PDB file of N, CA, C and O in Angstrom:
ATOM      1  N   MET A   1     -55.131 -36.091 123.887  1.00  0.00           N
ATOM      2  CA  MET A   1     -54.952 -37.518 124.020  1.00  0.00           C
ATOM      3  C   MET A   1     -54.004 -37.981 122.918  1.00  0.00           C
ATOM      4  O   MET A   1     -54.102 -37.525 121.779  1.00  0.00           O
ATOM      5  N   ASP A   2     -53.123 -38.852 123.244  1.00  0.00           N
ATOM      6  CA  ASP A   2     -52.222 -39.452 122.271  1.00  0.00           C
ATOM      7  C   ASP A   2     -52.717 -40.853 121.967  1.00  0.00           C
ATOM      8  O   ASP A   2     -53.166 -41.579 122.854  1.00  0.00           O
ATOM      9  N   VAL A   3     -52.628 -41.217 120.702  1.00  0.00           N
ATOM     10  CA  VAL A   3     -53.054 -42.545 120.263  1.00  0.00           C
ATOM     11  C   VAL A   3     -51.920 -43.160 119.462  1.00  0.00           C
ATOM     12  O   VAL A   3     -51.318 -42.504 118.611  1.00  0.00           O
ATOM     13  N   LEU A   4     -51.638 -44.408 119.737  1.00  0.00           N
ATOM     14  CA  LEU A   4     -50.614 -45.138 119.004  1.00  0.00           C
ATOM     15  C   LEU A   4     -51.313 -46.173 118.141  1.00  0.00           C
ATOM     16  O   LEU A   4     -52.059 -47.013 118.645  1.00  0.00           O
ATOM     17  N   LEU A   5     -51.068 -46.108 116.831  1.00  0.00           N
ATOM     18  CA  LEU A   5     -51.688 -47.050 115.901  1.00  0.00           C
ATOM     19  C   LEU A   5     -50.636 -47.987 115.336  1.00  0.00           C
ATOM     20  O   LEU A   5     -49.522 -47.573 115.013  1.00  0.00           O
ATOM     21  N   HIS A   6     -51.001 -49.245 115.225  1.00  0.00           N
ATOM     22  CA  HIS A   6     -50.148 -50.230 114.566  1.00  0.00           C
ATOM     23  C   HIS A   6     -50.885 -50.658 113.304  1.00  0.00           C
ATOM     24  O   HIS A   6     -51.896 -51.357 113.373  1.00  0.00           O
ATOM     25  N   LEU A   7     -50.374 -50.236 112.151  1.00  0.00           N
ATOM     26  CA  LEU A   7     -51.009 -50.542 110.870  1.00  0.00           C
ATOM     27  C   LEU A   7     -50.189 -51.589 110.139  1.00  0.00           C
ATOM     28  O   LEU A   7     -48.960 -51.589 110.207  1.00  0.00           O
ATOM     29  N   ASN A   8     -50.881 -52.483 109.437  1.00  0.00           N
ATOM     30  CA  ASN A   8     -50.139 -53.441 108.624  1.00  0.00           C
ATOM     31  C   ASN A   8     -49.491 -52.694 107.462  1.00  0.00           C
ATOM     32  O   ASN A   8     -49.824 -51.538 107.204  1.00  0.00           O
ATOM     33  N   ASN A   9     -48.584 -53.340 106.771  1.00  0.00           N
ATOM     34  CA  ASN A   9     -47.808 -52.675 105.725  1.00  0.00           C
ATOM     35  C   ASN A   9     -48.686 -52.103 104.618  1.00  0.00           C
ATOM     36  O   ASN A   9     -48.454 -50.985 104.158  1.00  0.00           O
ATOM     37  N   GLU A  10     -49.682 -52.855 104.192  1.00  0.00           N
ATOM     38  CA  GLU A  10     -50.545 -52.398 103.096  1.00  0.00           C
ATOM     39  C   GLU A  10     -51.320 -51.150 103.495  1.00  0.00           C
ATOM     40  O   GLU A  10     -51.342 -50.169 102.752  1.00  0.00           O
ATOM     41  N   LEU A  11     -51.963 -51.180 104.674  1.00  0.00           N
ATOM     42  CA  LEU A  11     -52.740 -50.036 105.134  1.00  0.00           C
ATOM     43  C   LEU A  11     -51.833 -48.834 105.383  1.00  0.00           C
ATOM     44  O   LEU A  11     -52.189 -47.703 105.051  1.00  0.00           O
ATOM     45  N   SER A  12     -50.685 -49.074 105.953  1.00  0.00           N
ATOM     46  CA  SER A  12     -49.728 -47.999 106.205  1.00  0.00           C
ATOM     47  C   SER A  12     -49.314 -47.325 104.904  1.00  0.00           C
ATOM     48  O   SER A  12     -49.233 -46.098 104.833  1.00  0.00           O
ATOM     49  N   SER A  13     -49.056 -48.118 103.888  1.00  0.00           N
ATOM     50  CA  SER A  13     -48.676 -47.582 102.586  1.00  0.00           C
ATOM     51  C   SER A  13     -49.814 -46.757 101.980  1.00  0.00           C
ATOM     52  O   SER A  13     -49.575 -45.693 101.409  1.00  0.00           O
ATOM     53  N   GLN A  14     -51.038 -47.245 102.103  1.00  0.00           N
ATOM     54  CA  GLN A  14     -52.194 -46.518 101.572  1.00  0.00           C
ATOM     55  C   GLN A  14     -52.381 -45.189 102.297  1.00  0.00           C
ATOM     56  O   GLN A  14     -52.625 -44.164 101.660  1.00  0.00           O
ATOM     57  N   VAL A  15     -52.268 -45.199 103.613  1.00  0.00           N
ATOM     58  CA  VAL A  15     -52.431 -43.975 104.407  1.00  0.00           C
ATOM     59  C   VAL A  15     -51.363 -42.956 104.015  1.00  0.00           C
ATOM     60  O   VAL A  15     -51.666 -41.780 103.819  1.00  0.00           O
ATOM     61  N   LYS A  16     -50.130 -43.403 103.904  1.00  0.00           N
ATOM     62  CA  LYS A  16     -49.049 -42.499 103.512  1.00  0.00           C
ATOM     63  C   LYS A  16     -49.309 -41.890 102.141  1.00  0.00           C
ATOM     64  O   LYS A  16     -49.143 -40.685 101.951  1.00  0.00           O
ATOM     65  N   SER A  17     -49.714 -42.717 101.192  1.00  0.00           N
ATOM     66  CA  SER A  17     -49.957 -42.239  99.828  1.00  0.00           C
ATOM     67  C   SER A  17     -51.094 -41.224  99.771  1.00  0.00           C
ATOM     68  O   SER A  17     -50.966 -40.183  99.127  1.00  0.00           O
ATOM     69  N   ILE A  18     -52.197 -41.522 100.437  1.00  0.00           N
ATOM     70  CA  ILE A  18     -53.355 -40.623 100.416  1.00  0.00           C
ATOM     71  C   ILE A  18     -53.024 -39.317 101.128  1.00  0.00           C
ATOM     72  O   ILE A  18     -53.372 -38.240 100.643  1.00  0.00           O
ATOM     73  N   ALA A  19     -52.360 -39.404 102.264  1.00  0.00           N
ATOM     74  CA  ALA A  19     -51.976 -38.196 102.999  1.00  0.00           C
ATOM     75  C   ALA A  19     -51.069 -37.323 102.137  1.00  0.00           C
ATOM     76  O   ALA A  19     -51.273 -36.112 102.045  1.00  0.00           O
ATOM     77  N   LYS A  20     -50.075 -37.933 101.511  1.00  0.00           N
ATOM     78  CA  LYS A  20     -49.143 -37.180 100.666  1.00  0.00           C
ATOM     79  C   LYS A  20     -49.876 -36.559  99.480  1.00  0.00           C
ATOM     80  O   LYS A  20     -49.640 -35.400  99.141  1.00  0.00           O
ATOM     81  N   TYR A  21     -50.767 -37.331  98.848  1.00  0.00           N
ATOM     82  CA  TYR A  21     -51.530 -36.845  97.689  1.00  0.00           C
ATOM     83  C   TYR A  21     -52.356 -35.611  98.051  1.00  0.00           C
ATOM     84  O   TYR A  21     -52.472 -34.678  97.257  1.00  0.00           O
ATOM     85  N   ASN A  22     -52.927 -35.617  99.259  1.00  0.00           N
ATOM     86  CA  ASN A  22     -53.761 -34.501  99.711  1.00  0.00           C
ATOM     87  C   ASN A  22     -52.967 -33.387 100.378  1.00  0.00           C
ATOM     88  O   ASN A  22     -53.543 -32.396 100.828  1.00  0.00           O
ATOM     89  N   GLY A  23     -51.655 -33.543 100.443  1.00  0.00           N
ATOM     90  CA  GLY A  23     -50.805 -32.513 101.030  1.00  0.00           C
ATOM     91  C   GLY A  23     -50.895 -32.443 102.543  1.00  0.00           C
ATOM     92  O   GLY A  23     -50.680 -31.385 103.133  1.00  0.00           O
ATOM     93  N   ASN A  24     -51.211 -33.559 103.168  1.00  0.00           N
ATOM     94  CA  ASN A  24     -51.338 -33.611 104.626  1.00  0.00           C
ATOM     95  C   ASN A  24     -50.255 -34.498 105.223  1.00  0.00           C
ATOM     96  O   ASN A  24     -49.685 -35.360 104.555  1.00  0.00           O
ATOM     97  N   SER A  25     -49.993 -34.260 106.490  1.00  0.00           N
ATOM     98  CA  SER A  25     -49.163 -35.213 107.223  1.00  0.00           C
ATOM     99  C   SER A  25     -50.035 -36.425 107.532  1.00  0.00           C
ATOM    100  O   SER A  25     -51.261 -36.359 107.436  1.00  0.00           O
ATOM    101  N   ILE A  26     -49.407 -37.507 107.895  1.00  0.00           N
ATOM    102  CA  ILE A  26     -50.161 -38.705 108.250  1.00  0.00           C
ATOM    103  C   ILE A  26     -51.061 -38.419 109.445  1.00  0.00           C
ATOM    104  O   ILE A  26     -52.218 -38.839 109.459  1.00  0.00           O
ATOM    105  N   ASP A  27     -50.546 -37.707 110.450  1.00  0.00           N
ATOM    106  CA  ASP A  27     -51.348 -37.369 111.633  1.00  0.00           C
ATOM    107  C   ASP A  27     -52.581 -36.552 111.255  1.00  0.00           C
ATOM    108  O   ASP A  27     -53.677 -36.818 111.747  1.00  0.00           O
ATOM    109  N   THR A  28     -52.404 -35.552 110.376  1.00  0.00           N
ATOM    110  CA  THR A  28     -53.523 -34.718 109.963  1.00  0.00           C
ATOM    111  C   THR A  28     -54.549 -35.532 109.195  1.00  0.00           C
ATOM    112  O   THR A  28     -55.752 -35.380 109.408  1.00  0.00           O
ATOM    113  N   PHE A  29     -54.081 -36.394 108.305  1.00  0.00           N
ATOM    114  CA  PHE A  29     -54.989 -37.235 107.536  1.00  0.00           C
ATOM    115  C   PHE A  29     -55.810 -38.131 108.450  1.00  0.00           C
ATOM    116  O   PHE A  29     -57.030 -38.202 108.306  1.00  0.00           O
ATOM    117  N   ILE A  30     -55.172 -38.809 109.379  1.00  0.00           N
ATOM    118  CA  ILE A  30     -55.879 -39.713 110.289  1.00  0.00           C
ATOM    119  C   ILE A  30     -56.854 -38.929 111.160  1.00  0.00           C
ATOM    120  O   ILE A  30     -57.957 -39.407 111.424  1.00  0.00           O
ATOM    121  N   LEU A  31     -56.474 -37.743 111.607  1.00  0.00           N
ATOM    122  CA  LEU A  31     -57.372 -36.903 112.395  1.00  0.00           C
ATOM    123  C   LEU A  31     -58.615 -36.532 111.588  1.00  0.00           C
ATOM    124  O   LEU A  31     -59.730 -36.585 112.107  1.00  0.00           O
ATOM    125  N   LYS A  32     -58.430 -36.158 110.319  1.00  0.00           N
ATOM    126  CA  LYS A  32     -59.566 -35.811 109.466  1.00  0.00           C
ATOM    127  C   LYS A  32     -60.485 -37.009 109.248  1.00  0.00           C
ATOM    128  O   LYS A  32     -61.708 -36.867 109.262  1.00  0.00           O
ATOM    129  N   VAL A  33     -59.901 -38.179 109.048  1.00  0.00           N
ATOM    130  CA  VAL A  33     -60.699 -39.396 108.862  1.00  0.00           C
ATOM    131  C   VAL A  33     -61.520 -39.682 110.120  1.00  0.00           C
ATOM    132  O   VAL A  33     -62.708 -39.990 110.025  1.00  0.00           O
ATOM    133  N   LEU A  34     -60.903 -39.585 111.281  1.00  0.00           N
ATOM    134  CA  LEU A  34     -61.622 -39.827 112.528  1.00  0.00           C
ATOM    135  C   LEU A  34     -62.725 -38.803 112.759  1.00  0.00           C
ATOM    136  O   LEU A  34     -63.825 -39.157 113.182  1.00  0.00           O
ATOM    137  N   GLU A  35     -62.431 -37.521 112.479  1.00  0.00           N
ATOM    138  CA  GLU A  35     -63.451 -36.485 112.637  1.00  0.00           C
ATOM    139  C   GLU A  35     -64.640 -36.751 111.718  1.00  0.00           C
ATOM    140  O   GLU A  35     -65.791 -36.603 112.129  1.00  0.00           O
ATOM    141  N   ASN A  36     -64.366 -37.141 110.483  1.00  0.00           N
ATOM    142  CA  ASN A  36     -65.422 -37.444 109.528  1.00  0.00           C
ATOM    143  C   ASN A  36     -66.246 -38.640 109.998  1.00  0.00           C
ATOM    144  O   ASN A  36     -67.475 -38.623 109.921  1.00  0.00           O
ATOM    145  N   CYS A  37     -65.579 -39.657 110.475  1.00  0.00           N
ATOM    146  CA  CYS A  37     -66.264 -40.863 110.955  1.00  0.00           C
ATOM    147  C   CYS A  37     -67.162 -40.544 112.145  1.00  0.00           C
ATOM    148  O   CYS A  37     -68.323 -40.954 112.176  1.00  0.00           O
ATOM    149  N   VAL A  38     -66.639 -39.825 113.111  1.00  0.00           N
ATOM    150  CA  VAL A  38     -67.418 -39.468 114.302  1.00  0.00           C
ATOM    151  C   VAL A  38     -68.593 -38.582 113.917  1.00  0.00           C
ATOM    152  O   VAL A  38     -69.697 -38.752 114.435  1.00  0.00           O
ATOM    153  N   SER A  39     -68.365 -37.648 113.022  1.00  0.00           N
ATOM    154  CA  SER A  39     -69.434 -36.760 112.565  1.00  0.00           C
ATOM    155  C   SER A  39     -70.544 -37.556 111.903  1.00  0.00           C
ATOM    156  O   SER A  39     -71.722 -37.285 112.138  1.00  0.00           O
ATOM    157  N   ASN A  40     -70.187 -38.534 111.080  1.00  0.00           N
ATOM    158  CA  ASN A  40     -71.195 -39.352 110.411  1.00  0.00           C
ATOM    159  C   ASN A  40     -71.967 -40.219 111.388  1.00  0.00           C
ATOM    160  O   ASN A  40     -73.158 -40.465 111.198  1.00  0.00           O
ATOM    161  N   ILE A  41     -71.296 -40.681 112.429  1.00  0.00           N
ATOM    162  CA  ILE A  41     -71.978 -41.509 113.431  1.00  0.00           C
ATOM    163  C   ILE A  41     -72.933 -40.659 114.258  1.00  0.00           C
ATOM    164  O   ILE A  41     -74.043 -41.090 114.568  1.00  0.00           O
ATOM    165  N   GLU A  42     -72.501 -39.449 114.617  1.00  0.00           N
ATOM    166  CA  GLU A  42     -73.343 -38.572 115.420  1.00  0.00           C
ATOM    167  C   GLU A  42     -74.523 -38.035 114.626  1.00  0.00           C
ATOM    168  O   GLU A  42     -75.597 -37.810 115.184  1.00  0.00           O
ATOM    169  N   ASN A  43     -74.334 -37.829 113.340  1.00  0.00           N
ATOM    170  CA  ASN A  43     -75.370 -37.238 112.500  1.00  0.00           C
ATOM    171  C   ASN A  43     -76.070 -38.345 111.723  1.00  0.00           C
ATOM    172  O   ASN A  43     -75.763 -38.591 110.556  1.00  0.00           O
ATOM    173  N   LYS A  44     -77.012 -39.008 112.381  1.00  0.00           N
ATOM    174  CA  LYS A  44     -77.707 -40.129 111.758  1.00  0.00           C
ATOM    175  C   LYS A  44     -78.998 -39.684 111.080  1.00  0.00           C
ATOM    176  O   LYS A  44     -79.936 -40.471 110.948  1.00  0.00           O
ATOM    177  N   THR A  45     -79.047 -38.441 110.655  1.00  0.00           N
ATOM    178  CA  THR A  45     -80.221 -37.959 109.949  1.00  0.00           C
ATOM    179  C   THR A  45     -79.855 -37.778 108.482  1.00  0.00           C
ATOM    180  O   THR A  45     -78.679 -37.693 108.127  1.00  0.00           O
ATOM    181  N   TRP A  46     -80.874 -37.722 107.638  1.00  0.00           N
ATOM    182  CA  TRP A  46     -80.654 -37.491 106.216  1.00  0.00           C
ATOM    183  C   TRP A  46     -80.167 -36.070 106.018  1.00  0.00           C
ATOM    184  O   TRP A  46     -80.556 -35.166 106.758  1.00  0.00           O
ATOM    185  N   LYS A  47     -79.321 -35.871 105.027  1.00  0.00           N
ATOM    186  CA  LYS A  47     -78.892 -34.526 104.679  1.00  0.00           C
ATOM    187  C   LYS A  47     -80.115 -33.732 104.235  1.00  0.00           C
ATOM    188  O   LYS A  47     -81.057 -34.293 103.676  1.00  0.00           O
ATOM    189  N   GLN A  48     -80.097 -32.430 104.484  1.00  0.00           N
ATOM    190  CA  GLN A  48     -81.250 -31.590 104.179  1.00  0.00           C
ATOM    191  C   GLN A  48     -81.598 -31.610 102.688  1.00  0.00           C
ATOM    192  O   GLN A  48     -82.774 -31.524 102.332  1.00  0.00           O
ATOM    193  N   GLU A  49     -80.602 -31.723 101.820  1.00  0.00           N
ATOM    194  CA  GLU A  49     -80.880 -31.783 100.384  1.00  0.00           C
ATOM    195  C   GLU A  49     -81.746 -32.994 100.048  1.00  0.00           C
ATOM    196  O   GLU A  49     -82.613 -32.923  99.177  1.00  0.00           O
ATOM    197  N   ILE A  50     -81.508 -34.098 100.737  1.00  0.00           N
ATOM    198  CA  ILE A  50     -82.284 -35.309 100.497  1.00  0.00           C
ATOM    199  C   ILE A  50     -83.691 -35.153 101.070  1.00  0.00           C
ATOM    200  O   ILE A  50     -84.670 -35.533 100.428  1.00  0.00           O
ATOM    201  N   VAL A  51     -83.791 -34.596 102.271  1.00  0.00           N
ATOM    202  CA  VAL A  51     -85.104 -34.384 102.894  1.00  0.00           C
ATOM    203  C   VAL A  51     -85.963 -33.460 102.031  1.00  0.00           C
ATOM    204  O   VAL A  51     -87.166 -33.682 101.897  1.00  0.00           O
ATOM    205  N   ASP A  52     -85.358 -32.433 101.449  1.00  0.00           N
ATOM    206  CA  ASP A  52     -86.090 -31.451 100.658  1.00  0.00           C
ATOM    207  C   ASP A  52     -86.383 -31.915  99.233  1.00  0.00           C
ATOM    208  O   ASP A  52     -87.176 -31.280  98.538  1.00  0.00           O
ATOM    209  N   PHE A  53     -85.769 -32.997  98.785  1.00  0.00           N
ATOM    210  CA  PHE A  53     -85.921 -33.437  97.402  1.00  0.00           C
ATOM    211  C   PHE A  53     -87.364 -33.826  97.116  1.00  0.00           C
ATOM    212  O   PHE A  53     -87.946 -34.648  97.823  1.00  0.00           O
ATOM    213  N   GLN A  54     -87.929 -33.239  96.089  1.00  0.00           N
ATOM    214  CA  GLN A  54     -89.327 -33.493  95.731  1.00  0.00           C
ATOM    215  C   GLN A  54     -89.472 -34.431  94.536  1.00  0.00           C
ATOM    216  O   GLN A  54     -90.588 -34.685  94.083  1.00  0.00           O
ATOM    217  N   GLY A  55     -88.391 -34.932  94.038  1.00  0.00           N
ATOM    218  CA  GLY A  55     -88.460 -35.825  92.888  1.00  0.00           C
ATOM    219  C   GLY A  55     -88.448 -35.040  91.593  1.00  0.00           C
ATOM    220  O   GLY A  55     -88.276 -33.821  91.581  1.00  0.00           O
ATOM    221  N   PHE A  56     -88.632 -35.757  90.519  1.00  0.00           N
ATOM    222  CA  PHE A  56     -88.678 -35.143  89.200  1.00  0.00           C
ATOM    223  C   PHE A  56     -90.131 -35.128  88.751  1.00  0.00           C
ATOM    224  O   PHE A  56     -90.737 -36.192  88.626  1.00  0.00           O
ATOM    225  N   PRO A  57     -90.703 -33.970  88.507  1.00  0.00           N
ATOM    226  CA  PRO A  57     -92.135 -33.882  88.221  1.00  0.00           C
ATOM    227  C   PRO A  57     -92.559 -34.617  86.951  1.00  0.00           C
ATOM    228  O   PRO A  57     -93.701 -35.069  86.876  1.00  0.00           O
ATOM    229  N   ASN A  58     -91.701 -34.752  85.967  1.00  0.00           N
ATOM    230  CA  ASN A  58     -92.092 -35.394  84.704  1.00  0.00           C
ATOM    231  C   ASN A  58     -91.783 -36.885  84.665  1.00  0.00           C
ATOM    232  O   ASN A  58     -92.024 -37.543  83.653  1.00  0.00           O
ATOM    233  N   LEU A  59     -91.257 -37.416  85.752  1.00  0.00           N
ATOM    234  CA  LEU A  59     -90.884 -38.824  85.791  1.00  0.00           C
ATOM    235  C   LEU A  59     -92.092 -39.670  86.178  1.00  0.00           C
ATOM    236  O   LEU A  59     -92.784 -39.367  87.150  1.00  0.00           O
ATOM    237  N   ILE A  60     -92.340 -40.728  85.417  1.00  0.00           N
ATOM    238  CA  ILE A  60     -93.453 -41.626  85.725  1.00  0.00           C
ATOM    239  C   ILE A  60     -93.050 -42.487  86.918  1.00  0.00           C
ATOM    240  O   ILE A  60     -91.979 -43.095  86.901  1.00  0.00           O
ATOM    241  N   PRO A  61     -93.889 -42.550  87.953  1.00  0.00           N
ATOM    242  CA  PRO A  61     -93.539 -43.373  89.122  1.00  0.00           C
ATOM    243  C   PRO A  61     -93.341 -44.836  88.724  1.00  0.00           C
ATOM    244  O   PRO A  61     -94.080 -45.362  87.892  1.00  0.00           O
ATOM    245  N   PHE A  62     -92.353 -45.486  89.314  1.00  0.00           N
ATOM    246  CA  PHE A  62     -92.071 -46.878  88.951  1.00  0.00           C
ATOM    247  C   PHE A  62     -93.231 -47.806  89.283  1.00  0.00           C
ATOM    248  O   PHE A  62     -93.352 -48.880  88.694  1.00  0.00           O
ATOM    249  N   GLU A  63     -94.090 -47.403  90.225  1.00  0.00           N
ATOM    250  CA  GLU A  63     -95.230 -48.241  90.575  1.00  0.00           C
ATOM    251  C   GLU A  63     -96.184 -48.409  89.402  1.00  0.00           C
ATOM    252  O   GLU A  63     -96.933 -49.385  89.355  1.00  0.00           O
ATOM    253  N   ASN A  64     -96.172 -47.484  88.461  1.00  0.00           N
ATOM    254  CA  ASN A  64     -97.072 -47.571  87.314  1.00  0.00           C
ATOM    255  C   ASN A  64     -96.770 -48.766  86.424  1.00  0.00           C
ATOM    256  O   ASN A  64     -97.615 -49.165  85.622  1.00  0.00           O
ATOM    257  N   TYR A  65     -95.593 -49.339  86.549  1.00  0.00           N
ATOM    258  CA  TYR A  65     -95.218 -50.462  85.701  1.00  0.00           C
ATOM    259  C   TYR A  65     -95.483 -51.817  86.362  1.00  0.00           C
ATOM    260  O   TYR A  65     -95.202 -52.854  85.760  1.00  0.00           O
ATOM    261  N   ARG A  66     -96.004 -51.829  87.554  1.00  0.00           N
ATOM    262  CA  ARG A  66     -96.213 -53.101  88.253  1.00  0.00           C
ATOM    263  C   ARG A  66     -97.192 -54.016  87.518  1.00  0.00           C
ATOM    264  O   ARG A  66     -97.044 -55.237  87.559  1.00  0.00           O
ATOM    265  N   ASN A  67     -98.184 -53.443  86.853  1.00  0.00           N
ATOM    266  CA  ASN A  67     -99.157 -54.281  86.154  1.00  0.00           C
ATOM    267  C   ASN A  67     -98.536 -54.991  84.954  1.00  0.00           C
ATOM    268  O   ASN A  67     -99.141 -55.915  84.409  1.00  0.00           O
ATOM    269  N   GLU A  68     -97.350 -54.580  84.534  1.00  0.00           N
ATOM    270  CA  GLU A  68     -96.662 -55.226  83.425  1.00  0.00           C
ATOM    271  C   GLU A  68     -95.813 -56.410  83.881  1.00  0.00           C
ATOM    272  O   GLU A  68     -95.309 -57.163  83.048  1.00  0.00           O
ATOM    273  N   LEU A  69     -95.649 -56.584  85.188  1.00  0.00           N
ATOM    274  CA  LEU A  69     -94.838 -57.684  85.704  1.00  0.00           C
ATOM    275  C   LEU A  69     -95.572 -59.008  85.521  1.00  0.00           C
ATOM    276  O   LEU A  69     -96.794 -59.077  85.653  1.00  0.00           O
ATOM    277  N   LEU A  70     -94.828 -60.032  85.221  1.00  0.00           N
ATOM    278  CA  LEU A  70     -95.405 -61.359  85.070  1.00  0.00           C
ATOM    279  C   LEU A  70     -95.408 -62.071  86.413  1.00  0.00           C
ATOM    280  O   LEU A  70     -94.498 -61.901  87.225  1.00  0.00           O
ATOM    281  N   GLU A  71     -96.433 -62.861  86.632  1.00  0.00           N
ATOM    282  CA  GLU A  71     -96.488 -63.674  87.847  1.00  0.00           C
ATOM    283  C   GLU A  71     -95.395 -64.734  87.762  1.00  0.00           C
ATOM    284  O   GLU A  71     -95.147 -65.278  86.686  1.00  0.00           O
ATOM    285  N   PRO A  72     -94.741 -65.032  88.873  1.00  0.00           N
ATOM    286  CA  PRO A  72     -93.721 -66.105  88.838  1.00  0.00           C
ATOM    287  C   PRO A  72     -94.390 -67.450  88.578  1.00  0.00           C
ATOM    288  O   PRO A  72     -95.494 -67.714  89.053  1.00  0.00           O
ATOM    289  N   LYS A  73     -93.697 -68.297  87.811  1.00  0.00           N
ATOM    290  CA  LYS A  73     -94.246 -69.613  87.507  1.00  0.00           C
ATOM    291  C   LYS A  73     -94.232 -70.509  88.737  1.00  0.00           C
ATOM    292  O   LYS A  73     -95.193 -71.235  88.995  1.00  0.00           O
ATOM    293  N   ASP A  74     -93.165 -70.458  89.480  1.00  0.00           N
ATOM    294  CA  ASP A  74     -93.044 -71.244  90.704  1.00  0.00           C
ATOM    295  C   ASP A  74     -92.547 -70.332  91.804  1.00  0.00           C
ATOM    296  O   ASP A  74     -91.672 -69.494  91.584  1.00  0.00           O
ATOM    297  N   ASP A  75     -93.106 -70.497  92.982  1.00  0.00           N
ATOM    298  CA  ASP A  75     -92.668 -69.698  94.121  1.00  0.00           C
ATOM    299  C   ASP A  75     -91.438 -70.383  94.722  1.00  0.00           C
ATOM    300  O   ASP A  75     -91.546 -71.505  95.217  1.00  0.00           O
ATOM    301  N   PRO A  76     -90.274 -69.732  94.689  1.00  0.00           N
ATOM    302  CA  PRO A  76     -89.063 -70.362  95.206  1.00  0.00           C
ATOM    303  C   PRO A  76     -89.051 -70.534  96.714  1.00  0.00           C
ATOM    304  O   PRO A  76     -88.200 -71.247  97.247  1.00  0.00           O
ATOM    305  N   PHE A  77     -89.976 -69.897  97.408  1.00  0.00           N
ATOM    306  CA  PHE A  77     -89.981 -69.958  98.865  1.00  0.00           C
ATOM    307  C   PHE A  77     -91.010 -70.934  99.425  1.00  0.00           C
ATOM    308  O   PHE A  77     -91.212 -70.992 100.638  1.00  0.00           O
ATOM    309  N   VAL A  78     -91.644 -71.683  98.573  1.00  0.00           N
ATOM    310  CA  VAL A  78     -92.657 -72.648  99.038  1.00  0.00           C
ATOM    311  C   VAL A  78     -91.994 -73.933  99.392  1.00  0.00           C
ATOM    312  O   VAL A  78     -92.663 -74.879  99.805  1.00  0.00           O
TER     313      VAL A  78
END
């Protein structure tokens, strides 16, 4: 499939610069961006590293500090 893109001057300049910096043609850069975008949309699950993360065993849970919080003087939503 062929796609024709009309980019404004600023975006066009940014795409050219990033593609050149990474040693890619503009077409290759845009293809990689689209592949990455589609992959992220299709993969709506957490990365396995995040799923497997067990936390830091020596870290005190933030819930332990809730008793130190002060009650609000006035409820802003009343």
